C-alpha positions as CSV (number, residue, x, y, z in Angstrom):
1,M,121.9,43.0,84.9
2,A,123.0,39.7,86.0
3,D,119.7,36.9,85.4
4,V,117.8,36.3,88.9
5,S,117.9,32.4,89.3
6,A,113.6,31.0,89.5
7,A,114.8,30.2,93.5
8,E,115.0,34.2,94.1
9,V,111.8,34.5,91.9
10,R,109.7,31.9,94.2
11,R,111.1,33.5,97.3
12,V,110.0,36.7,96.5
13,V,106.4,35.0,95.6
14,R,106.3,33.5,99.2
15,A,107.1,36.8,101.4
16,V,104.7,39.0,98.9
17,L,102.1,36.2,99.5
18,A,102.9,35.6,103.2
19,E,102.2,39.6,103.5
20,L,98.9,39.6,101.7
21,A,97.7,36.7,103.7
22,A,99.2,38.9,107.0
23,Q,96.8,41.5,106.1
24,S,93.5,40.0,105.0
25,G,94.0,37.9,108.6
26,A,94.2,34.4,106.4
27,P,96.6,32.4,107.7
28,A,100.5,32.5,106.0
29,P,101.2,29.9,103.5
30,P,103.7,27.0,104.7
31,S,107.3,27.6,103.8
32,R,108.9,25.6,101.2
33,P,112.8,24.7,100.9
34,V,114.6,26.2,98.0
35,T,114.9,24.2,95.1
36,A,118.1,24.3,92.9
37,S,118.9,26.1,90.1
38,P,118.1,24.7,86.9
39,A,121.9,24.9,86.5
40,A,122.4,21.9,88.8
41,A,122.0,18.6,88.4
42,P,118.5,17.0,90.0
43,A,119.7,13.4,92.0
44,P,119.3,10.5,89.7
45,S,116.3,8.8,92.3
46,A,114.7,12.2,92.3
47,P,111.3,12.4,89.9
48,A,111.3,14.9,88.0
49,P,108.6,18.1,89.3
50,S,105.6,18.5,88.0
51,A,104.2,22.2,86.7
52,A,101.3,22.2,89.7
53,A,104.2,21.2,92.0
54,S,106.8,24.2,91.0
55,S,103.7,27.1,90.8
56,P,103.5,29.1,93.4
57,P,100.2,28.9,95.7
58,A,97.3,31.3,94.7
59,P,96.5,33.6,96.9
60,P,93.5,33.5,99.5
61,R,90.4,35.0,97.3
62,R,89.1,38.0,99.3
63,E,85.2,39.3,99.1
64,P,84.8,42.8,97.6
65,Q,84.1,45.8,99.2
66,R,82.3,48.9,98.6
67,P,84.5,51.4,98.6
68,G,84.3,53.5,102.0
69,A,83.6,49.6,103.7
70,V,85.7,49.3,106.9
71,G,86.1,45.2,107.9
72,G,83.7,44.3,105.0
73,A,80.6,46.3,107.1
74,Q,78.4,48.7,105.1
75,P,79.4,52.8,105.5
76,D,76.4,54.3,106.8
77,I,75.9,57.3,104.2
78,D,72.3,58.9,105.4
79,V,72.2,62.7,106.6
80,P,69.4,63.6,108.3
81,D,66.4,65.3,107.0
82,P,67.0,68.7,106.1
83,T,63.2,69.5,105.5
84,V,61.7,69.1,108.8
85,A,60.6,72.1,110.8
86,G,63.0,71.5,113.5
87,A,66.2,71.1,111.3
88,R,65.2,74.5,109.1
89,R,65.5,76.4,112.3
90,V,68.9,75.1,113.0
91,P,71.5,78.1,113.2
92,G,74.2,77.3,111.2
93,V,76.7,79.8,112.5
94,R,79.5,78.6,114.5
95,D,79.9,80.6,117.3
96,P,77.8,83.4,117.0
97,V,78.1,86.3,119.1
98,S,74.5,86.2,120.9
99,A,73.2,82.2,120.2
100,V,69.7,83.2,121.7
101,G,69.6,86.2,119.6
102,L,70.7,84.5,116.0
103,E,67.3,81.8,117.4
104,N,64.9,84.8,117.8
105,L,66.1,86.4,114.7
106,M,65.8,82.8,112.1
107,A,62.0,82.4,113.9
108,S,61.1,85.8,113.1
109,T,61.3,84.9,109.1
110,T,61.6,82.1,106.5
111,A,64.5,83.8,104.8
112,R,67.8,81.7,104.5
113,I,69.3,84.0,107.5
114,G,71.7,82.2,109.3
115,V,72.8,79.4,107.6
116,G,76.8,80.0,108.3
117,R,79.3,78.9,105.4
118,A,82.5,76.1,104.5
119,G,84.9,78.6,102.9
120,P,83.2,80.9,100.4
121,R,80.9,77.6,99.9
122,P,77.1,77.5,101.4
123,R,77.3,74.2,104.1
124,T,76.0,70.4,102.9
125,R,73.3,70.9,105.4
126,E,72.1,74.3,103.5
127,L,72.9,72.9,99.9
128,L,70.7,69.8,100.3
129,L,67.7,71.8,101.7
130,F,68.0,73.9,99.2
131,Q,67.9,71.6,96.6
132,A,65.4,69.9,98.2
133,D,63.0,72.5,98.2
134,H,64.0,73.4,95.0
135,A,63.2,69.8,93.6
136,V,59.5,70.6,95.3
137,T,58.7,73.6,93.7
138,Q,59.4,71.9,90.2
139,D,56.9,69.1,91.1
140,A,54.6,72.1,92.1
141,I,54.7,73.3,89.3
142,F,54.5,70.9,86.9
143,G,52.2,68.7,88.8
144,E,48.2,67.8,87.7
145,V,45.6,68.1,89.8
146,P,44.1,64.6,90.4
147,N,41.0,64.3,88.3
148,A,39.0,62.3,91.2
149,L,39.3,66.2,93.4
150,L,37.8,67.4,90.5
151,E,35.1,64.7,90.6
152,Q,35.1,65.2,94.2
153,F,33.1,68.5,93.8
154,D,31.2,67.7,90.2
155,M,32.9,69.5,88.3
156,F,34.6,69.1,84.9
157,A,37.6,70.3,83.2
158,V,38.7,72.7,80.1
159,Q,41.8,74.0,78.7
160,T,43.4,77.4,78.0
161,R,45.2,77.8,74.6
162,V,48.4,76.4,76.0
163,S,48.9,73.5,74.4
164,D,52.1,72.1,77.1
165,E,54.1,73.4,80.6
166,G,56.9,74.8,78.7
167,E,54.5,77.2,77.1
168,F,52.2,77.7,79.6
169,L,55.8,79.1,81.3
170,L,56.5,80.9,78.1
171,R,53.5,82.4,76.6
172,P,51.7,83.7,79.7
173,D,48.6,85.2,77.4
174,L,47.8,81.8,76.4
175,G,47.1,81.2,79.6
176,R,44.6,84.0,79.5
177,Q,42.4,82.7,77.1
178,L,40.4,79.5,76.8
179,S,40.8,77.2,73.4
180,D,38.0,77.1,71.3
181,E,36.8,73.3,72.7
182,G,36.9,75.1,76.2
183,R,35.1,78.0,75.1
184,A,31.8,75.7,73.5
185,L,32.1,73.5,76.5
186,V,31.4,76.6,79.4
187,A,29.2,77.6,76.9
188,E,27.3,74.2,76.7
189,R,27.1,73.7,80.2
190,C,27.5,76.5,82.6
191,V,24.5,78.4,84.2
192,K,24.3,82.3,83.0
193,S,24.3,84.8,84.6
194,P,24.4,83.9,88.5
195,Q,25.7,86.4,90.7
196,V,29.0,84.4,91.7
197,Q,30.4,82.2,89.4
198,L,33.5,79.8,90.9
199,V,36.2,78.7,88.9
200,V,39.4,76.4,89.8
201,G,42.7,77.0,88.1
202,D,46.2,75.0,88.2
203,G,47.7,78.0,88.0
204,L,51.5,78.2,89.1
205,S,50.9,74.8,91.9
206,A,48.9,71.8,91.4
207,A,49.9,70.9,94.4
208,A,48.0,74.2,95.8
209,V,44.8,72.9,94.0
210,E,45.3,69.4,95.5
211,N,46.4,70.2,99.2
212,N,43.5,72.8,100.0
213,L,40.8,72.8,97.6
214,A,39.1,69.9,99.6
215,K,39.4,72.3,102.8
216,I,38.2,75.4,101.4
217,Y,35.9,74.9,98.7
218,P,32.9,73.5,101.0
219,V,33.2,76.6,103.3
220,I,32.9,79.3,100.5
221,T,30.1,76.9,99.1
222,D,27.9,76.3,102.0
223,G,28.6,80.3,102.7
224,L,27.3,81.5,99.8
225,R,24.5,79.3,99.7
226,A,23.9,80.4,103.4
227,A,23.4,84.0,102.7
228,G,21.0,83.1,99.9
229,I,23.7,83.9,96.6
230,S,23.5,81.9,93.7
231,M,26.2,80.1,91.7
232,G,26.8,79.2,88.4
233,T,28.0,75.7,87.4
234,P,32.1,75.4,88.9
235,F,34.4,74.3,86.0
236,F,38.8,73.8,86.4
237,V,40.6,75.7,83.9
238,R,44.0,73.5,83.3
239,Y,47.2,76.0,82.2
240,C,45.4,78.7,83.9
241,R,46.5,82.4,84.4
242,V,44.1,84.8,87.1
243,G,43.1,86.8,83.6
244,V,41.6,83.8,82.2
245,M,38.5,86.0,84.7
246,N,37.9,88.3,82.1
247,D,37.8,85.6,78.7
248,L,35.3,83.1,80.6
249,N,32.7,85.8,81.9
250,T,32.1,87.1,78.3
251,I,30.3,83.3,78.3
252,I,28.5,83.3,81.8
253,G,27.7,87.4,82.1
254,A,28.1,86.5,86.0
255,D,28.1,89.4,88.6
256,V,31.2,88.2,90.4
257,V,34.4,86.0,89.1
258,A,36.1,83.9,92.3
259,L,39.0,81.9,91.2
260,L,40.9,79.9,93.1
261,I,44.3,79.2,91.3
262,G,48.1,77.7,93.0
263,E,50.4,80.7,93.5
264,R,54.2,80.6,92.2
265,P,55.9,78.4,94.6
266,G,58.3,79.6,96.5
267,L,61.6,77.9,98.5
268,G,59.7,77.2,101.5
269,V,56.2,77.0,100.7
270,A,54.9,75.3,97.4
271,D,51.4,74.6,98.0
272,A,49.8,78.2,98.4
273,L,46.5,78.9,96.7
274,S,45.3,82.5,96.2
275,V,41.3,83.3,96.0
276,Y,41.0,86.2,93.1
277,S,37.8,87.7,92.5
278,G,36.6,90.5,90.6
279,W,32.8,92.6,89.6
280,Q,32.0,91.6,86.0
281,P,35.2,90.6,84.7
282,G,35.4,91.3,81.2
283,P,37.8,92.7,78.1
284,G,40.3,95.7,79.4
285,K,39.9,94.7,83.2
286,T,43.0,94.7,85.2
287,D,44.5,94.1,88.5
288,A,43.1,97.3,89.4
289,Q,40.0,96.3,89.9
290,R,40.4,93.2,91.4
291,D,41.1,91.2,94.9
292,V,42.6,88.9,96.2
293,V,43.1,86.8,99.3
294,C,46.5,85.0,99.2
295,M,48.8,82.4,101.3
296,I,46.2,80.0,102.2
297,T,47.8,77.3,103.2
298,E,48.4,75.2,106.5
299,N,52.0,75.5,106.0
300,G,52.5,78.9,107.5
301,G,50.0,80.7,106.0
302,T,46.0,81.7,106.4
303,N,44.0,78.5,107.3
304,P,41.7,77.1,104.5
305,L,38.8,77.0,106.6
306,E,39.2,80.3,108.0
307,A,39.9,81.8,104.4
308,G,37.0,80.6,102.8
309,A,35.0,82.2,105.5
310,Y,37.2,85.6,105.0
311,V,36.4,85.4,100.8
312,V,32.4,84.7,101.1
313,E,32.5,87.7,103.5
314,H,34.4,89.9,100.7
315,L,32.6,88.1,98.1
316,R,29.2,89.7,100.1
317,G,30.9,92.6,100.0
318,V,31.7,93.3,96.7
319,L,27.9,92.6,95.4
320,A,27.0,94.8,98.4
321,N,29.0,97.5,96.6
322,R,28.5,96.5,93.2
323,A,32.6,97.4,93.1
324,S,36.1,95.1,93.4
325,G,39.9,96.7,93.5
326,V,40.5,100.2,94.0
327,E,36.6,100.9,93.2
328,L,35.4,98.9,96.3
329,R,38.3,100.2,98.5
330,L,36.9,103.8,97.6
331,A,33.5,102.3,97.9
332,Q,34.3,101.3,101.2
333,S,35.9,104.2,102.6
334,G,32.9,106.5,101.5
335,E,35.2,108.7,98.7
336,R,33.2,107.2,96.0
């Protein structure tokens, strides 16, 4: 291959620099005369060119751009919040046979229907909504009830035999028994043999307690007090399962135990509260001997204020019939 002369190299460099300058909007560097090749003898009167003079001019400095930027402007990567109420009801099916029918169907349920798809995959908006809802459930399960909320209602706290969140999910049996320290504290601080013992437990949603307790608890206590029903010393149970009612009542001996506990969160509602109650809970009692008022939330469930009034009436019925669960239904129907 023939050697390329220095003049040819400089010519190519200038052409490249001119093209880069044109793309960036900068003026092209001035053209320079072609210098004779090193083989030619220089004119005697011309001084030898310096290294700086023979080097090509440096290309214009360009500021780095973020990927996706156009003309230096930052790209807009924000997407609409998929968790707002309006976004949850936007049909994702393109060209439905009946747009009105699909909207009515979606409005009749909280199930994820009419979401559409992109090929075999979910659409981006629906995937983001699913991930956001799943994140909320994780926060609800692994969250903690604020101490300030417990202090507001003068509640002390005890713990079950569960040691951490992981064990709480894997060993529900341990969540049905108070720890030795918890049993001792309940025995020391709680009034014995009340008509109704109110207990609060985090369960599977600390958010349910945090969002609803301040609304429902005063309604229940005021209603029971107005009905002349004696109440025990309220307290809070951490890592709580429903079956703890049986264990704690072996210490307190209440006629009725009412447990306000966070429900298992769903991918739409993560702050629903339940109120379980039972007549004289104790070892061996099962769900058949309990009642529950569930889905207490302002997010598509029963309003906490309304639920509190209903709980009071229900507890009065339990005391009057001295029964709960299946036995209460039989007594109220006259079959017992």
